[in-house]
C-alpha positions as CSV (number, residue, x, y, z in Angstrom):
1,M,66.5,-59.0,98.8
2,R,69.8,-60.9,99.3
3,T,72.7,-59.0,100.7
4,R,76.3,-59.4,101.7
5,L,78.7,-57.2,103.7
6,F,82.3,-57.0,102.4
7,L,84.5,-55.8,105.2
8,K,87.6,-53.7,104.7
9,S,89.6,-56.0,106.9
10,E,88.7,-59.0,104.7
11,R,90.3,-57.5,101.6
12,G,93.6,-58.9,100.1
13,T,96.7,-56.8,100.4
14,A,100.0,-56.4,98.7
15,N,103.0,-54.1,99.6
16,H,105.5,-53.7,96.7
17,G,107.3,-50.8,98.4
18,W,106.2,-48.3,95.7
19,L,102.7,-49.7,95.7
20,Q,100.3,-50.5,98.6
21,A,97.3,-52.3,97.2
22,N,94.0,-53.6,98.6
23,F,92.0,-56.1,96.6
24,S,88.2,-56.4,97.0
25,F,88.3,-59.6,94.8
26,S,90.9,-62.2,94.0
27,F,93.8,-60.6,92.2
28,G,97.5,-61.5,91.5
29,N,98.8,-63.7,94.3
30,Y,95.7,-63.1,96.5
31,Y,92.9,-65.7,96.0
32,N,89.7,-65.9,98.0
33,P,87.2,-68.4,96.7
34,D,84.4,-66.5,98.4
35,S,85.4,-63.2,96.7
36,V,86.4,-63.9,93.1
37,Q,83.9,-61.4,91.6
38,F,80.5,-59.8,92.1
39,G,78.5,-60.6,89.0
40,M,80.4,-58.9,86.0
41,L,82.4,-56.9,88.5
42,R,85.8,-58.7,88.5
43,V,88.3,-56.3,90.1
44,L,88.1,-53.3,92.5
45,N,91.7,-52.4,93.6
46,D,92.4,-49.6,96.1
47,D,95.9,-48.5,95.3
48,T,98.4,-46.1,96.8
49,I,101.3,-45.3,94.3
50,D,104.5,-43.6,95.3
51,A,105.6,-40.4,93.5
52,G,107.1,-41.1,90.0
53,R,106.2,-44.8,90.1
54,G,103.4,-46.8,88.6
55,F,102.5,-49.6,86.2
56,G,104.7,-50.0,83.2
57,D,103.6,-51.2,79.8
58,H,101.4,-54.3,80.1
59,P,98.6,-55.9,78.0
60,H,94.9,-56.3,78.5
61,D,92.1,-57.8,76.4
62,N,88.4,-58.2,76.7
63,M,87.9,-56.1,79.8
64,E,86.3,-52.8,80.6
65,I,88.7,-50.9,82.8
66,I,87.7,-47.9,84.8
67,T,90.2,-45.7,86.9
68,I,89.0,-43.2,89.5
69,P,91.8,-41.1,91.1
70,L,91.1,-40.3,94.7
71,E,94.2,-38.2,95.3
72,G,96.7,-36.9,92.7
73,G,96.7,-38.3,89.2
74,L,98.0,-40.8,86.7
75,T,99.7,-40.4,83.3
76,H,98.2,-42.8,80.8
77,R,99.9,-44.0,77.6
78,D,98.7,-46.8,75.3
79,S,99.3,-48.6,72.1
80,L,96.4,-46.7,70.5
81,G,98.4,-43.5,70.6
82,N,96.7,-41.9,73.6
83,E,98.7,-40.0,76.2
84,A,96.8,-38.1,78.9
85,T,96.8,-37.4,82.6
86,V,93.7,-38.4,84.6
87,S,93.4,-36.5,87.9
88,F,91.2,-36.2,91.0
89,G,87.8,-35.2,89.8
90,E,88.0,-37.2,86.6
91,V,87.2,-40.8,85.6
92,Q,89.0,-42.9,82.9
93,V,87.6,-45.7,80.9
94,M,89.4,-48.1,78.6
95,S,87.8,-50.9,76.6
96,A,90.6,-53.4,76.1
97,G,88.7,-55.4,73.5
98,T,90.9,-57.2,70.9
99,G,94.0,-56.1,72.9
100,V,95.8,-53.0,74.1
101,Q,99.1,-52.2,75.8
102,H,99.2,-49.4,78.3
103,S,101.0,-47.8,81.2
104,E,99.7,-45.9,84.2
105,M,102.3,-43.8,86.1
106,N,101.9,-41.4,89.0
107,A,101.9,-38.0,87.3
108,S,103.7,-36.4,90.3
109,K,107.4,-36.6,91.1
110,N,106.7,-35.4,94.7
111,D,103.4,-36.8,95.9
112,R,101.7,-40.2,96.1
113,A,98.6,-41.0,94.2
114,K,95.5,-42.9,95.3
115,T,93.3,-44.6,92.8
116,L,90.5,-47.1,92.5
117,Q,90.8,-49.4,89.5
118,I,87.7,-51.4,88.4
119,W,87.5,-54.2,85.9
120,I,84.1,-55.2,84.5
121,F,83.7,-58.1,82.0
122,P,82.3,-56.8,78.7
123,E,79.0,-58.0,77.2
124,R,80.7,-58.6,73.8
125,Q,84.2,-60.1,73.1
126,N,86.8,-58.6,70.8
127,V,85.4,-55.1,70.4
128,E,87.7,-52.3,69.0
129,P,89.8,-51.0,71.8
130,R,89.0,-47.4,72.9
131,Y,90.0,-44.9,75.6
132,D,88.2,-41.9,77.1
133,Q,88.1,-39.7,80.2
134,K,85.9,-37.0,81.7
135,G,85.7,-34.7,84.6
136,F,82.7,-34.7,87.1
137,D,82.0,-32.0,89.6
138,L,80.7,-33.9,92.6
139,E,80.9,-30.9,95.0
140,S,78.5,-28.9,92.9
141,N,76.1,-31.9,92.8
142,R,76.5,-32.5,96.6
143,N,73.9,-35.0,98.0
144,T,73.2,-36.3,94.5
145,L,74.4,-39.5,92.8
146,V,76.3,-38.5,89.7
147,N,76.3,-41.0,86.9
148,V,79.9,-41.4,85.7
149,V,79.6,-44.6,83.6
150,S,76.7,-46.2,81.8
151,P,76.1,-48.7,79.0
152,Q,76.7,-47.4,75.4
153,D,73.0,-47.9,74.4
154,K,71.7,-46.1,77.6
155,N,74.2,-43.2,77.6
156,D,72.8,-39.6,77.6
157,G,76.1,-38.0,76.7
158,N,76.8,-36.9,80.2
159,A,78.6,-40.0,81.4
160,L,81.3,-42.2,80.0
161,W,80.2,-45.4,78.4
162,I,81.4,-49.0,78.4
163,H,80.5,-52.3,76.6
164,Q,78.3,-53.7,79.4
165,Q,74.9,-53.1,80.9
166,A,76.6,-51.6,84.0
167,F,76.3,-48.2,85.7
168,L,78.7,-46.4,88.0
169,Y,77.7,-43.5,90.3
170,L,79.8,-41.3,92.6
171,G,78.3,-39.1,95.3
172,V,79.5,-36.8,98.0
173,Y,77.0,-36.5,100.9
174,D,76.4,-34.7,104.1
175,A,75.4,-36.6,107.3
176,G,71.8,-37.5,107.7
177,Q,70.9,-37.9,104.0
178,A,68.5,-40.5,102.7
179,I,69.3,-42.0,99.4
180,E,67.1,-44.4,97.4
181,Y,68.9,-46.3,94.7
182,D,66.6,-47.4,91.9
183,L,67.8,-50.5,90.1
184,K,68.3,-49.5,86.5
185,I,68.0,-53.0,84.9
186,P,66.0,-55.8,86.4
187,G,68.1,-58.7,87.5
188,N,71.2,-56.6,88.0
189,G,73.0,-56.4,91.3
190,V,74.5,-53.5,93.2
191,Y,77.9,-53.2,94.8
192,I,78.3,-50.2,97.1
193,F,81.9,-49.2,98.0
194,L,82.2,-46.6,100.7
195,I,85.2,-44.4,99.9
196,E,84.8,-42.2,103.0
197,G,82.4,-41.9,106.0
198,E,79.7,-44.2,107.5
199,L,76.5,-45.5,106.0
200,E,73.6,-47.6,107.1
201,I,72.1,-50.0,104.6
202,D,69.4,-52.6,105.4
203,G,70.1,-52.2,109.2
204,Q,73.8,-52.7,108.8
205,V,76.5,-50.1,109.5
206,I,79.0,-49.7,106.6
207,N,82.3,-48.1,107.5
208,E,85.0,-46.5,105.3
209,R,86.3,-48.9,102.7
210,D,83.7,-51.5,103.5
211,A,81.3,-52.6,100.7
212,F,77.8,-53.9,100.5
213,G,76.3,-56.1,97.8
214,A,72.6,-56.5,97.1
215,V,70.5,-58.5,94.6
216,D,66.8,-59.2,94.1
217,F,65.5,-55.7,94.9
218,D,64.0,-52.7,93.1
219,I,64.8,-49.8,95.4
220,L,67.6,-49.9,98.0
221,P,67.4,-47.3,100.8
222,I,70.7,-45.9,102.1
223,S,71.3,-43.4,104.9
224,T,74.5,-41.4,105.7
225,R,75.5,-41.5,109.3
226,T,78.4,-39.1,108.7
227,P,79.6,-37.1,105.7
228,A,80.3,-39.7,103.1
229,K,81.8,-40.3,99.6
230,I,80.1,-43.3,97.9
231,L,80.7,-45.4,94.8
232,I,77.8,-47.5,93.5
233,I,78.4,-50.1,90.8
234,E,75.4,-51.8,89.2
235,V,76.3,-54.8,87.1
236,P,74.6,-57.9,85.5
237,M,75.0,-60.9,87.7
238,Q,75.4,-63.4,84.9
239,F,77.1,-63.5,81.5
240,N,75.0,-63.1,78.4
241,E,73.8,-66.4,77.0
């Protein structure tokens, strides 16, 4: 197994007044040649957005975009005619495909919102753009990994799907729990982002907002040293030929 620890303190940052952003990978004016992407995972931004502010209309194409609210919610509008609010406890996916314009604004006029935004390269170019969102009850499934995103051809109907052989799991855990992550597709890699708490993986302590990458394994043992909230992203490590 090959591993890499991604420290919170090594992330890129930006402060736009209304937006405080932390970049796990190169983004905008932040460039780190050692952290451009993890396989097909291109972006993981940890954003805090002031009340009533957000990202105005802007374009995307050929990217699978996933938004996970950690606090508050965002109002989404797009050129496909979708208008919806995605809130804490929900996950949003958008396949940009041939091209889409969208905006994401803090749904509250009084409280800030905190979100994770994830970009994953698609396995096929120029697909039809689409949007979806769904709620997931992590507390009722405490101490279990909940599949929130999966590939279209491997989706059981309980998770959202994207155009990539990638899986996303969220889990809320008590302290002292043992987790065994089984790789879903041989050759994929796993990027574990610790939202809250403290973990131990492969003898290394992972603190809040740190991340851990692993490739060349079948089963990855994880233990929770404190109560924890975990995001696991499994992605192909190479583009399709």
